[in-house]
MIVEXFI-998791 format. One record per atom (N, C-alpha, C): residue number from 0; atom name; x, y, z. Coordinates in steps of 0.1 Angstrom, whole numbers, m for minus. Example, Ala and Ser with C-alpha at 12.3 -4.5 7.8 and 13.67 -1.06 7.14 Angstrom:
{palum->0, gulo->N, xx->132, yy->m57, zz->78}
{palum->0, gulo->CA, xx->123, yy->m45, zz->78}
{palum->0, gulo->C, xx->132, yy->m33, zz->78}
{palum->1, gulo->N, xx->128, yy->m22, zz->71}
{palum->1, gulo->CA, xx->137, yy->m11, zz->71}
{palum->1, gulo->C, xx->129, yy->0, zz->79}
end
This chain:
{palum->0, gulo->N, xx->230, yy->m196, zz->m380}
{palum->0, gulo->CA, xx->224, yy->m190, zz->m368}
{palum->0, gulo->C, xx->216, yy->m178, zz->m372}
{palum->1, gulo->N, xx->206, yy->m175, zz->m363}
{palum->1, gulo->CA, xx->198, yy->m163, zz->m366}
{palum->1, gulo->C, xx->204, yy->m151, zz->m360}
{palum->2, gulo->N, xx->200, yy->m139, zz->m365}
{palum->2, gulo->CA, xx->205, yy->m126, zz->m360}
{palum->2, gulo->C, xx->203, yy->m125, zz->m345}
{palum->3, gulo->N, xx->192, yy->m129, zz->m340}
{palum->3, gulo->CA, xx->189, yy->m128, zz->m326}
{palum->3, gulo->C, xx->199, yy->m136, zz->m318}
{palum->4, gulo->N, xx->202, yy->m148, zz->m322}
{palum->4, gulo->CA, xx->212, yy->m157, zz->m315}
{palum->4, gulo->C, xx->226, yy->m151, zz->m316}
{palum->5, gulo->N, xx->229, yy->m146, zz->m327}
{palum->5, gulo->CA, xx->242, yy->m139, zz->m329}
{palum->5, gulo->C, xx->244, yy->m128, zz->m320}
{palum->6, gulo->N, xx->234, yy->m119, zz->m319}
{palum->6, gulo->CA, xx->235, yy->m107, zz->m311}
{palum->6, gulo->C, xx->235, yy->m111, zz->m296}
{palum->7, gulo->N, xx->229, yy->m122, zz->m293}
{palum->7, gulo->CA, xx->230, yy->m127, zz->m279}
{palum->7, gulo->C, xx->244, yy->m131, zz->m275}
{palum->8, gulo->N, xx->251, yy->m137, zz->m284}
{palum->8, gulo->CA, xx->264, yy->m143, zz->m280}
{palum->8, gulo->C, xx->276, yy->m134, zz->m285}
{palum->9, gulo->N, xx->273, yy->m122, zz->m290}
{palum->9, gulo->CA, xx->283, yy->m112, zz->m294}
{palum->9, gulo->C, xx->293, yy->m109, zz->m283}
{palum->10, gulo->N, xx->288, yy->m106, zz->m270}
{palum->10, gulo->CA, xx->298, yy->m103, zz->m260}
{palum->10, gulo->C, xx->308, yy->m115, zz->m258}
{palum->11, gulo->N, xx->303, yy->m127, zz->m258}
{palum->11, gulo->CA, xx->312, yy->m139, zz->m256}
{palum->11, gulo->C, xx->322, yy->m140, zz->m268}
{palum->12, gulo->N, xx->317, yy->m136, zz->m280}
{palum->12, gulo->CA, xx->325, yy->m137, zz->m292}
{palum->12, gulo->C, xx->337, yy->m127, zz->m290}
{palum->13, gulo->N, xx->334, yy->m115, zz->m286}
{palum->13, gulo->CA, xx->344, yy->m104, zz->m285}
{palum->13, gulo->C, xx->354, yy->m107, zz->m273}
{palum->14, gulo->N, xx->349, yy->m114, zz->m263}
{palum->14, gulo->CA, xx->358, yy->m118, zz->m252}
{palum->14, gulo->C, xx->366, yy->m131, zz->m255}
{palum->15, gulo->N, xx->363, yy->m137, zz->m266}
{palum->15, gulo->CA, xx->370, yy->m149, zz->m270}
{palum->15, gulo->C, xx->366, yy->m161, zz->m262}
{palum->16, gulo->N, xx->354, yy->m162, zz->m258}
{palum->16, gulo->CA, xx->349, yy->m173, zz->m249}
{palum->16, gulo->C, xx->342, yy->m183, zz->m257}
{palum->17, gulo->N, xx->340, yy->m182, zz->m270}
{palum->17, gulo->CA, xx->333, yy->m192, zz->m278}
{palum->17, gulo->C, xx->341, yy->m203, zz->m282}
{palum->18, gulo->N, xx->335, yy->m214, zz->m285}
{palum->18, gulo->CA, xx->343, yy->m225, zz->m291}
{palum->18, gulo->C, xx->347, yy->m222, zz->m305}
{palum->19, gulo->N, xx->356, yy->m229, zz->m311}
{palum->19, gulo->CA, xx->361, yy->m226, zz->m324}
{palum->19, gulo->C, xx->350, yy->m227, zz->m335}
{palum->20, gulo->N, xx->341, yy->m236, zz->m333}
{palum->20, gulo->CA, xx->330, yy->m238, zz->m342}
{palum->20, gulo->C, xx->320, yy->m227, zz->m342}
{palum->21, gulo->N, xx->317, yy->m223, zz->m330}
{palum->21, gulo->CA, xx->307, yy->m211, zz->m328}
{palum->21, gulo->C, xx->314, yy->m198, zz->m333}
{palum->22, gulo->N, xx->327, yy->m197, zz->m330}
{palum->22, gulo->CA, xx->333, yy->m184, zz->m334}
{palum->22, gulo->C, xx->334, yy->m183, zz->m349}
{palum->23, gulo->N, xx->336, yy->m194, zz->m356}
{palum->23, gulo->CA, xx->336, yy->m194, zz->m370}
{palum->23, gulo->C, xx->322, yy->m191, zz->m376}
{palum->24, gulo->N, xx->312, yy->m196, zz->m369}
{palum->24, gulo->CA, xx->298, yy->m194, zz->m374}
{palum->24, gulo->C, xx->294, yy->m179, zz->m372}
{palum->25, gulo->N, xx->299, yy->m173, zz->m361}
{palum->25, gulo->CA, xx->296, yy->m158, zz->m359}
{palum->25, gulo->C, xx->304, yy->m150, zz->m369}
{palum->26, gulo->N, xx->317, yy->m154, zz->m372}
{palum->26, gulo->CA, xx->324, yy->m146, zz->m382}
{palum->26, gulo->C, xx->318, yy->m147, zz->m396}
{palum->27, gulo->N, xx->313, yy->m158, zz->m400}
{palum->27, gulo->CA, xx->306, yy->m160, zz->m412}
{palum->27, gulo->C, xx->294, yy->m152, zz->m413}
{palum->28, gulo->N, xx->286, yy->m152, zz->m402}
{palum->28, gulo->CA, xx->274, yy->m144, zz->m402}
{palum->28, gulo->C, xx->276, yy->m129, zz->m402}
{palum->29, gulo->N, xx->287, yy->m125, zz->m395}
{palum->29, gulo->CA, xx->290, yy->m110, zz->m395}
{palum->29, gulo->C, xx->294, yy->m106, zz->m409}
{palum->30, gulo->N, xx->301, yy->m114, zz->m417}
{palum->30, gulo->CA, xx->305, yy->m110, zz->m430}
{palum->30, gulo->C, xx->293, yy->m108, zz->m439}
{palum->31, gulo->N, xx->282, yy->m115, zz->m437}
{palum->31, gulo->CA, xx->271, yy->m114, zz->m446}
{palum->31, gulo->C, xx->259, yy->m106, zz->m441}
{palum->32, gulo->N, xx->260, yy->m101, zz->m428}
{palum->32, gulo->CA, xx->248, yy->m94, zz->m422}
{palum->32, gulo->C, xx->253, yy->m80, zz->m417}
{palum->33, gulo->N, xx->248, yy->m70, zz->m423}
{palum->33, gulo->CA, xx->251, yy->m56, zz->m420}
{palum->33, gulo->C, xx->246, yy->m53, zz->m406}
{palum->34, gulo->N, xx->234, yy->m57, zz->m403}
{palum->34, gulo->CA, xx->228, yy->m53, zz->m390}
{palum->34, gulo->C, xx->236, yy->m59, zz->m378}
{palum->35, gulo->N, xx->240, yy->m71, zz->m379}
{palum->35, gulo->CA, xx->248, yy->m77, zz->m368}
{palum->35, gulo->C, xx->262, yy->m72, zz->m367}
{palum->36, gulo->N, xx->268, yy->m69, zz->m379}
{palum->36, gulo->CA, xx->281, yy->m63, zz->m380}
{palum->36, gulo->C, xx->281, yy->m49, zz->m373}
{palum->37, gulo->N, xx->270, yy->m41, zz->m375}
{palum->37, gulo->CA, xx->269, yy->m28, zz->m369}
{palum->37, gulo->C, xx->267, yy->m30, zz->m354}
{palum->38, gulo->N, xx->260, yy->m40, zz->m349}
{palum->38, gulo->CA, xx->258, yy->m42, zz->m335}
{palum->38, gulo->C, xx->271, yy->m46, zz->m329}
{palum->39, gulo->N, xx->279, yy->m54, zz->m336}
{palum->39, gulo->CA, xx->293, yy->m58, zz->m331}
{palum->39, gulo->C, xx->302, yy->m46, zz->m330}
{palum->40, gulo->N, xx->301, yy->m37, zz->m339}
{palum->40, gulo->CA, xx->310, yy->m25, zz->m339}
{palum->40, gulo->C, xx->306, yy->m16, zz->m327}
{palum->41, gulo->N, xx->293, yy->m15, zz->m325}
{palum->41, gulo->CA, xx->288, yy->m6, zz->m314}
{palum->41, gulo->C, xx->292, yy->m12, zz->m301}
{palum->42, gulo->N, xx->292, yy->m25, zz->m299}
{palum->42, gulo->CA, xx->296, yy->m32, zz->m287}
{palum->42, gulo->C, xx->311, yy->m30, zz->m285}
{palum->43, gulo->N, xx->319, yy->m32, zz->m295}
{palum->43, gulo->CA, xx->333, yy->m30, zz->m293}
{palum->43, gulo->C, xx->337, yy->m15, zz->m290}
{palum->44, gulo->N, xx->330, yy->m6, zz->m296}
{palum->44, gulo->CA, xx->332, yy->8, zz->m294}
{palum->44, gulo->C, xx->328, yy->12, zz->m280}
{palum->45, gulo->N, xx->318, yy->6, zz->m275}
{palum->45, gulo->CA, xx->314, yy->9, zz->m261}
{palum->45, gulo->C, xx->324, yy->4, zz->m251}
{palum->46, gulo->N, xx->330, yy->m8, zz->m253}
{palum->46, gulo->CA, xx->340, yy->m13, zz->m245}
{palum->46, gulo->C, xx->353, yy->m5, zz->m245}
{palum->47, gulo->N, xx->356, yy->0, zz->m257}
{palum->47, gulo->CA, xx->368, yy->9, zz->m258}
{palum->47, gulo->C, xx->366, yy->22, zz->m250}
{palum->48, gulo->N, xx->354, yy->28, zz->m251}
{palum->48, gulo->CA, xx->351, yy->40, zz->m244}
{palum->48, gulo->C, xx->352, yy->38, zz->m229}
{palum->49, gulo->N, xx->347, yy->26, zz->m224}
{palum->49, gulo->CA, xx->347, yy->23, zz->m210}
{palum->49, gulo->C, xx->362, yy->22, zz->m206}
{palum->50, gulo->N, xx->370, yy->16, zz->m214}
{palum->50, gulo->CA, xx->384, yy->15, zz->m211}
{palum->50, gulo->C, xx->392, yy->28, zz->m210}
{palum->51, gulo->N, xx->387, yy->38, zz->m217}
{palum->51, gulo->CA, xx->393, yy->51, zz->m216}
{palum->51, gulo->C, xx->389, yy->60, zz->m204}
{palum->52, gulo->N, xx->379, yy->56, zz->m197}
{palum->52, gulo->CA, xx->374, yy->63, zz->m186}
{palum->52, gulo->C, xx->384, yy->62, zz->m174}
{palum->53, gulo->N, xx->385, yy->73, zz->m167}
{palum->53, gulo->CA, xx->394, yy->73, zz->m155}
{palum->53, gulo->C, xx->386, yy->65, zz->m144}
{palum->54, gulo->N, xx->394, yy->57, zz->m137}
{palum->54, gulo->CA, xx->387, yy->49, zz->m126}
{palum->54, gulo->C, xx->383, yy->59, zz->m115}
{palum->55, gulo->N, xx->373, yy->56, zz->m108}
{palum->55, gulo->CA, xx->367, yy->64, zz->m97}
{palum->55, gulo->C, xx->372, yy->58, zz->m84}
{palum->56, gulo->N, xx->379, yy->66, zz->m76}
{palum->56, gulo->CA, xx->384, yy->61, zz->m63}
{palum->56, gulo->C, xx->375, yy->66, zz->m52}
{palum->57, gulo->N, xx->370, yy->58, zz->m43}
{palum->57, gulo->CA, xx->362, yy->63, zz->m32}
{palum->57, gulo->C, xx->371, yy->71, zz->m22}
{palum->58, gulo->N, xx->364, yy->79, zz->m14}
{palum->58, gulo->CA, xx->371, yy->87, zz->m5}
{palum->58, gulo->C, xx->378, yy->78, zz->6}
{palum->59, gulo->N, xx->389, yy->83, zz->12}
{palum->59, gulo->CA, xx->396, yy->74, zz->21}
{palum->59, gulo->C, xx->388, yy->69, zz->33}
{palum->60, gulo->N, xx->378, yy->76, zz->37}
{palum->60, gulo->CA, xx->370, yy->72, zz->49}
{palum->60, gulo->C, xx->357, yy->65, zz->45}
{palum->61, gulo->N, xx->356, yy->61, zz->32}
{palum->61, gulo->CA, xx->343, yy->56, zz->27}
{palum->61, gulo->C, xx->339, yy->43, zz->34}
{palum->62, gulo->N, xx->349, yy->34, zz->36}
{palum->62, gulo->CA, xx->346, yy->21, zz->42}
{palum->62, gulo->C, xx->342, yy->23, zz->57}
{palum->63, gulo->N, xx->348, yy->32, zz->64}
{palum->63, gulo->CA, xx->344, yy->34, zz->78}
{palum->63, gulo->C, xx->330, yy->40, zz->79}
{palum->64, gulo->N, xx->327, yy->50, zz->70}
{palum->64, gulo->CA, xx->314, yy->56, zz->70}
{palum->64, gulo->C, xx->303, yy->45, zz->66}
{palum->65, gulo->N, xx->306, yy->36, zz->57}
{palum->65, gulo->CA, xx->297, yy->26, zz->53}
{palum->65, gulo->C, xx->293, yy->17, zz->64}
{palum->66, gulo->N, xx->304, yy->12, zz->71}
{palum->66, gulo->CA, xx->301, yy->3, zz->82}
{palum->66, gulo->C, xx->294, yy->10, zz->94}
{palum->67, gulo->N, xx->297, yy->22, zz->97}
{palum->67, gulo->CA, xx->290, yy->30, zz->107}
{palum->67, gulo->C, xx->275, yy->32, zz->104}
{palum->68, gulo->N, xx->273, yy->35, zz->91}
{palum->68, gulo->CA, xx->259, yy->37, zz->87}
{palum->68, gulo->C, xx->251, yy->23, zz->88}
{palum->69, gulo->N, xx->257, yy->13, zz->84}
{palum->69, gulo->CA, xx->251, yy->m1, zz->85}
{palum->69, gulo->C, xx->248, yy->m4, zz->100}
{palum->70, gulo->N, xx->257, yy->m2, zz->109}
{palum->70, gulo->CA, xx->254, yy->m4, zz->123}
{palum->70, gulo->C, xx->243, yy->5, zz->128}
{palum->71, gulo->N, xx->242, yy->17, zz->124}
{palum->71, gulo->CA, xx->231, yy->26, zz->128}
{palum->71, gulo->C, xx->218, yy->21, zz->123}
{palum->72, gulo->N, xx->217, yy->16, zz->110}
{palum->72, gulo->CA, xx->205, yy->10, zz->105}
{palum->72, gulo->C, xx->201, yy->m2, zz->112}
{palum->73, gulo->N, xx->210, yy->m11, zz->116}
{palum->73, gulo->CA, xx->207, yy->m23, zz->124}
{palum->73, gulo->C, xx->202, yy->m19, zz->137}
{palum->74, gulo->N, xx->207, yy->m9, zz->144}
{palum->74, gulo->CA, xx->202, yy->m5, zz->157}
{palum->74, gulo->C, xx->189, yy->1, zz->156}
{palum->75, gulo->N, xx->185, yy->7, zz->145}
{palum->75, gulo->CA, xx->172, yy->13, zz->144}
{palum->75, gulo->C, xx->162, yy->2, zz->142}
{palum->76, gulo->N, xx->166, yy->m10, zz->137}
{palum->76, gulo->CA, xx->156, yy->m21, zz->136}
{palum->76, gulo->C, xx->153, yy->m27, zz->149}
{palum->77, gulo->N, xx->160, yy->m25, zz->159}
{palum->77, gulo->CA, xx->157, yy->m31, zz->172}
{palum->77, gulo->C, xx->147, yy->m23, zz->180}
{palum->78, gulo->N, xx->145, yy->m10, zz->176}
{palum->78, gulo->CA, xx->135, yy->m2, zz->183}
{palum->78, gulo->C, xx->121, yy->m4, zz->178}
{palum->79, gulo->N, xx->114, yy->7, zz->177}
{palum->79, gulo->CA, xx->100, yy->7, zz->173}
{palum->79, gulo->C, xx->98, yy->2, zz->158}
{palum->80, gulo->N, xx->108, yy->4, zz->150}
{palum->80, gulo->CA, xx->107, yy->0, zz->136}
{palum->80, gulo->C, xx->107, yy->m16, zz->134}
{palum->81, gulo->N, xx->112, yy->m23, zz->145}
{palum->81, gulo->CA, xx->112, yy->m37, zz->144}
{palum->81, gulo->C, xx->98, yy->m43, zz->144}
{palum->82, gulo->N, xx->88, yy->m36, zz->149}
{palum->82, gulo->CA, xx->74, yy->m40, zz->149}
{palum->82, gulo->C, xx->69, yy->m40, zz->135}
{palum->83, gulo->N, xx->75, yy->m32, zz->126}
{palum->83, gulo->CA, xx->70, yy->m31, zz->112}
{palum->83, gulo->C, xx->76, yy->m42, zz->104}
{palum->84, gulo->N, xx->86, yy->m49, zz->109}
{palum->84, gulo->CA, xx->92, yy->m60, zz->101}
{palum->84, gulo->C, xx->85, yy->m73, zz->103}
{palum->85, gulo->N, xx->74, yy->m75, zz->96}
{palum->85, gulo->CA, xx->65, yy->m87, zz->97}
{palum->85, gulo->C, xx->67, yy->m97, zz->86}
{palum->86, gulo->N, xx->79, yy->m96, zz->79}
{palum->86, gulo->CA, xx->80, yy->m104, zz->67}
{palum->86, gulo->C, xx->78, yy->m119, zz->70}
{palum->87, gulo->N, xx->83, yy->m125, zz->81}
{palum->87, gulo->CA, xx->80, yy->m139, zz->83}
{palum->87, gulo->C, xx->65, yy->m142, zz->86}
{palum->88, gulo->N, xx->58, yy->m132, zz->92}
{palum->88, gulo->CA, xx->44, yy->m134, zz->96}
{palum->88, gulo->C, xx->35, yy->m130, zz->85}
{palum->89, gulo->N, xx->39, yy->m124, zz->74}
{palum->89, gulo->CA, xx->30, yy->m119, zz->64}
{palum->89, gulo->C, xx->21, yy->m130, zz->58}
{palum->90, gulo->N, xx->26, yy->m142, zz->54}
{palum->90, gulo->CA, xx->16, yy->m152, zz->49}
{palum->90, gulo->C, xx->6, yy->m156, zz->59}
{palum->91, gulo->N, xx->10, yy->m157, zz->72}
{palum->91, gulo->CA, xx->1, yy->m161, zz->82}
{palum->91, gulo->C, xx->m9, yy->m150, zz->85}
{palum->92, gulo->N, xx->m5, yy->m138, zz->85}
{palum->92, gulo->CA, xx->m14, yy->m127, zz->88}
{palum->92, gulo->C, xx->m24, yy->m125, zz->77}
{palum->93, gulo->N, xx->m20, yy->m127, zz->65}
{palum->93, gulo->CA, xx->m29, yy->m126, zz->53}
{palum->93, gulo->C, xx->m39, yy->m137, zz->54}
{palum->94, gulo->N, xx->m35, yy->m149, zz->57}
{palum->94, gulo->CA, xx->m44, yy->m161, zz->58}
{palum->94, gulo->C, xx->m54, yy->m159, zz->69}
{palum->95, gulo->N, xx->m49, yy->m155, zz->81}
{palum->95, gulo->CA, xx->m58, yy->m152, zz->92}
{palum->95, gulo->C, xx->m68, yy->m142, zz->89}
{palum->96, gulo->N, xx->m64, yy->m131, zz->83}
{palum->96, gulo->CA, xx->m73, yy->m120, zz->79}
{palum->96, gulo->C, xx->m84, yy->m125, zz->69}
{palum->97, gulo->N, xx->m80, yy->m134, zz->60}
{palum->97, gulo->CA, xx->m89, yy->m139, zz->50}
{palum->97, gulo->C, xx->m99, yy->m148, zz->57}
{palum->98, gulo->N, xx->m95, yy->m156, zz->67}
{palum->98, gulo->CA, xx->m104, yy->m165, zz->74}
{palum->98, gulo->C, xx->m114, yy->m157, zz->82}
{palum->99, gulo->N, xx->m109, yy->m147, zz->89}
{palum->99, gulo->CA, xx->m118, yy->m138, zz->97}
{palum->99, gulo->C, xx->m128, yy->m132, zz->88}
{palum->100, gulo->N, xx->m124, yy->m127, zz->77}
{palum->100, gulo->CA, xx->m134, yy->m120, zz->68}
{palum->100, gulo->C, xx->m145, yy->m130, zz->63}
{palum->101, gulo->N, xx->m140, yy->m142, zz->59}
{palum->101, gulo->CA, xx->m150, yy->m153, zz->55}
{palum->101, gulo->C, xx->m159, yy->m157, zz->66}
{palum->102, gulo->N, xx->m154, yy->m158, zz->78}
{palum->102, gulo->CA, xx->m162, yy->m161, zz->90}
{palum->102, gulo->C, xx->m172, yy->m151, zz->92}
{palum->103, gulo->N, xx->m168, yy->m138, zz->92}
{palum->103, gulo->CA, xx->m178, yy->m127, zz->94}
{palum->103, gulo->C, xx->m189, yy->m126, zz->84}
{palum->104, gulo->N, xx->m185, yy->m129, zz->71}
{palum->104, gulo->CA, xx->m195, yy->m130, zz->61}
{palum->104, gulo->C, xx->m205, yy->m141, zz->63}
{palum->105, gulo->N, xx->m200, yy->m152, zz->68}
{palum->105, gulo->CA, xx->m209, yy->m164, zz->71}
{palum->105, gulo->C, xx->m218, yy->m161, zz->82}
{palum->106, gulo->N, xx->m213, yy->m155, zz->93}
{palum->106, gulo->CA, xx->m221, yy->m152, zz->104}
{palum->106, gulo->C, xx->m232, yy->m142, zz->100}
{palum->107, gulo->N, xx->m228, yy->m131, zz->93}
{palum->107, gulo->CA, xx->m238, yy->m121, zz->89}
{palum->107, gulo->C, xx->m248, yy->m127, zz->80}
{palum->108, gulo->N, xx->m244, yy->m135, zz->71}
{palum->108, gulo->CA, xx->m254, yy->m142, zz->62}
{palum->108, gulo->C, xx->m263, yy->m151, zz->69}
{palum->109, gulo->N, xx->m258, yy->m158, zz->79}
{palum->109, gulo->CA, xx->m266, yy->m167, zz->87}
{palum->109, gulo->C, xx->m276, yy->m160, zz->95}
{palum->110, gulo->N, xx->m272, yy->m148, zz->101}
{palum->110, gulo->CA, xx->m282, yy->m140, zz->109}
{palum->110, gulo->C, xx->m293, yy->m135, zz->100}
{palum->111, gulo->N, xx->m289, yy->m130, zz->88}
{palum->111, gulo->CA, xx->m299, yy->m125, zz->79}
{palum->111, gulo->C, xx->m309, yy->m136, zz->74}
{palum->112, gulo->N, xx->m303, yy->m148, zz->71}
{palum->112, gulo->CA, xx->m312, yy->m159, zz->67}
{palum->112, gulo->C, xx->m321, yy->m164, zz->78}
{palum->113, gulo->N, xx->m316, yy->m164, zz->91}
{palum->113, gulo->CA, xx->m324, yy->m168, zz->102}
{palum->113, gulo->C, xx->m335, yy->m158, zz->105}
{palum->114, gulo->N, xx->m332, yy->m146, zz->104}
{palum->114, gulo->CA, xx->m342, yy->m135, zz->106}
{palum->114, gulo->C, xx->m353, yy->m137, zz->95}
{palum->115, gulo->N, xx->m350, yy->m138, zz->83}
{palum->115, gulo->CA, xx->m359, yy->m140, zz->72}
{palum->115, gulo->C, xx->m368, yy->m153, zz->74}
{palum->116, gulo->N, xx->m362, yy->m164, zz->78}
{palum->116, gulo->CA, xx->m369, yy->m176, zz->80}
{palum->116, gulo->C, xx->m379, yy->m175, zz->92}
{palum->117, gulo->N, xx->m375, yy->m168, zz->103}
{palum->117, gulo->CA, xx->m384, yy->m167, zz->114}
{palum->117, gulo->C, xx->m395, yy->m158, zz->111}
{palum->118, gulo->N, xx->m393, yy->m147, zz->103}
{palum->118, gulo->CA, xx->m404, yy->m139, zz->98}
{palum->118, gulo->C, xx->m414, yy->m147, zz->90}
{palum->119, gulo->N, xx->m408, yy->m155, zz->81}
{palum->119, gulo->CA, xx->m417, yy->m163, zz->72}
{palum->119, gulo->C, xx->m425, yy->m173, zz->80}
{palum->120, gulo->N, xx->m418, yy->m179, zz->90}
{palum->120, gulo->CA, xx->m425, yy->m189, zz->99}
{palum->120, gulo->C, xx->m437, yy->m183, zz->106}
{palum->121, gulo->N, xx->m435, yy->m171, zz->112}
{palum->121, gulo->CA, xx->m445, yy->m164, zz->119}
{palum->121, gulo->C, xx->m457, yy->m161, zz->110}
{palum->122, gulo->N, xx->m453, yy->m156, zz->98}
{palum->122, gulo->CA, xx->m464, yy->m152, zz->88}
{palum->122, gulo->C, xx->m471, yy->m164, zz->84}
{palum->123, gulo->N, xx->m464, yy->m175, zz->81}
{palum->123, gulo->CA, xx->m472, yy->m187, zz->77}
{palum->123, gulo->C, xx->m480, yy->m193, zz->88}
{palum->124, gulo->N, xx->m476, yy->m192, zz->101}
{palum->124, gulo->CA, xx->m484, yy->m197, zz->112}
{palum->124, gulo->C, xx->m497, yy->m189, zz->113}
{palum->125, gulo->N, xx->m496, yy->m176, zz->111}
{palum->125, gulo->CA, xx->m508, yy->m167, zz->112}
{palum->125, gulo->C, xx->m518, yy->m170, zz->100}
{palum->126, gulo->N, xx->m512, yy->m172, zz->88}
{palum->126, gulo->CA, xx->m520, yy->m176, zz->77}
{palum->126, gulo->C, xx->m527, yy->m189, zz->79}
{palum->127, gulo->N, xx->m520, yy->m199, zz->84}
{palum->127, gulo->CA, xx->m526, yy->m212, zz->86}
{palum->127, gulo->C, xx->m537, yy->m212, zz->97}
{palum->128, gulo->N, xx->m535, yy->m204, zz->108}
{palum->128, gulo->CA, xx->m545, yy->m203, zz->118}
{palum->128, gulo->C, xx->m557, yy->m197, zz->113}
{palum->129, gulo->N, xx->m556, yy->m187, zz->105}
{palum->129, gulo->CA, xx->m568, yy->m180, zz->99}
{palum->129, gulo->C, xx->m575, yy->m190, zz->90}
{palum->130, gulo->N, xx->m568, yy->m197, zz->82}
{palum->130, gulo->CA, xx->m574, yy->m206, zz->73}
{palum->130, gulo->C, xx->m581, yy->m218, zz->79}
{palum->131, gulo->N, xx->m575, yy->m223, zz->90}
{palum->131, gulo->CA, xx->m580, yy->m236, zz->97}
{palum->131, gulo->C, xx->m590, yy->m233, zz->108}
{palum->132, gulo->N, xx->m591, yy->m221, zz->114}
{palum->132, gulo->CA, xx->m600, yy->m219, zz->125}
{palum->132, gulo->C, xx->m614, yy->m215, zz->119}
{palum->133, gulo->N, xx->m624, yy->m221, zz->126}
{palum->133, gulo->CA, xx->m638, yy->m218, zz->122}
{palum->133, gulo->C, xx->m642, yy->m204, zz->126}
{palum->134, gulo->N, xx->m635, yy->m198, zz->136}
{palum->134, gulo->CA, xx->m638, yy->m185, zz->141}
{palum->134, gulo->C, xx->m629, yy->m174, zz->135}
{palum->135, gulo->N, xx->m634, yy->m162, zz->135}
{palum->135, gulo->CA, xx->m625, yy->m151, zz->129}
{palum->135, gulo->C, xx->m613, yy->m150, zz->138}
{palum->136, gulo->N, xx->m602, yy->m144, zz->132}
{palum->136, gulo->CA, xx->m590, yy->m143, zz->139}
{palum->136, gulo->C, xx->m592, yy->m134, zz->151}
{palum->137, gulo->N, xx->m586, yy->m138, zz->162}
{palum->137, gulo->CA, xx->m587, yy->m132, zz->175}
{palum->137, gulo->C, xx->m601, yy->m131, zz->181}
{palum->138, gulo->N, xx->m610, yy->m140, zz->177}
{palum->138, gulo->CA, xx->m624, yy->m140, zz->182}
{palum->138, gulo->C, xx->m624, yy->m144, zz->197}
{palum->139, gulo->N, xx->m617, yy->m154, zz->201}
{palum->139, gulo->CA, xx->m617, yy->m158, zz->215}
{palum->139, gulo->C, xx->m612, yy->m147, zz->224}
{palum->140, gulo->N, xx->m601, yy->m141, zz->220}
{palum->140, gulo->CA, xx->m596, yy->m130, zz->227}
{palum->140, gulo->C, xx->m606, yy->m118, zz->228}
{palum->141, gulo->N, xx->m613, yy->m115, zz->218}
{palum->141, gulo->CA, xx->m622, yy->m104, zz->218}
{palum->141, gulo->C, xx->m634, yy->m108, zz->227}
{palum->142, gulo->N, xx->m639, yy->m121, zz->227}
{palum->142, gulo->CA, xx->m649, yy->m125, zz->236}
{palum->142, gulo->C, xx->m645, yy->m124, zz->250}
{palum->143, gulo->N, xx->m633, yy->m128, zz->253}
{palum->143, gulo->CA, xx->m628, yy->m127, zz->267}
{palum->143, gulo->C, xx->m627, yy->m113, zz->272}
{palum->144, gulo->N, xx->m622, yy->m104, zz->263}
{palum->144, gulo->CA, xx->m621, yy->m90, zz->267}
{palum->144, gulo->C, xx->m635, yy->m84, zz->269}
{palum->145, gulo->N, xx->m644, yy->m87, zz->261}
{palum->145, gulo->CA, xx->m658, yy->m82, zz->263}
{palum->145, gulo->C, xx->m664, yy->m87, zz->275}
{palum->146, gulo->N, xx->m662, yy->m100, zz->278}
{palum->146, gulo->CA, xx->m668, yy->m106, zz->291}
{palum->146, gulo->C, xx->m662, yy->m99, zz->303}
{palum->147, gulo->N, xx->m649, yy->m96, zz->303}
{palum->147, gulo->CA, xx->m642, yy->m89, zz->314}
{palum->147, gulo->C, xx->m648, yy->m75, zz->315}
{palum->148, gulo->N, xx->m651, yy->m69, zz->305}
{palum->148, gulo->CA, xx->m657, yy->m55, zz->305}
{palum->148, gulo->C, xx->m671, yy->m56, zz->311}
{palum->149, gulo->N, xx->m679, yy->m66, zz->307}
{palum->149, gulo->CA, xx->m692, yy->m67, zz->313}
{palum->149, gulo->C, xx->m692, yy->m70, zz->328}
{palum->150, gulo->N, xx->m683, yy->m79, zz->332}
{palum->150, gulo->CA, xx->m682, yy->m82, zz->346}
{palum->150, gulo->C, xx->m678, yy->m69, zz->354}
{palum->151, gulo->N, xx->m669, yy->m61, zz->349}
{palum->151, gulo->CA, xx->m665, yy->m49, zz->356}
{palum->151, gulo->C, xx->m677, yy->m40, zz->357}
{palum->152, gulo->N, xx->m685, yy->m39, zz->346}
{palum->152, gulo->CA, xx->m697, yy->m30, zz->347}
{palum->152, gulo->C, xx->m707, yy->m35, zz->357}
{palum->153, gulo->N, xx->m708, yy->m48, zz->358}
{palum->153, gulo->CA, xx->m718, yy->m53, zz->368}
{palum->153, gulo->C, xx->m713, yy->m51, zz->382}
{palum->154, gulo->N, xx->m700, yy->m52, zz->384}
{palum->154, gulo->CA, xx->m694, yy->m50, zz->398}
{palum->154, gulo->C, xx->m694, yy->m36, zz->402}
{palum->155, gulo->N, xx->m695, yy->m27, zz->393}
{palum->155, gulo->CA, xx->m695, yy->m13, zz->397}
{palum->155, gulo->C, xx->m709, yy->m7, zz->399}
end
């Protein structure tokens, strides 16, 4: 067995929980390996020190105070703090927020794309009309405005 495996099963070895075969393998390894033997000694010394410690006894009213505090915490959850307890809704809320963000990006992108295409369409229409018309751009409109001006002058 490797040192890593031995150190992993040392607590079971010291508690006598290993099979006879594994226990013999650990004993043989500990005889030949100083590092693992030191680890086994530290582990057993730690357990001995823990056994020498005085047990700690809770105060006589500990259990009553514990249950009273637990009831108080539960009653706090039914008030305004219960709105903050969204654990079951969290996956849905995150999914919904993601869908809304993706939708908003799509709408914004579509509006920008539509605006750019309509500007291009208007520009290309003006360019085509200039190139295909035998008259200068806005010539009919200018002739009409001038004729209106002449008619007004005659009438006055």
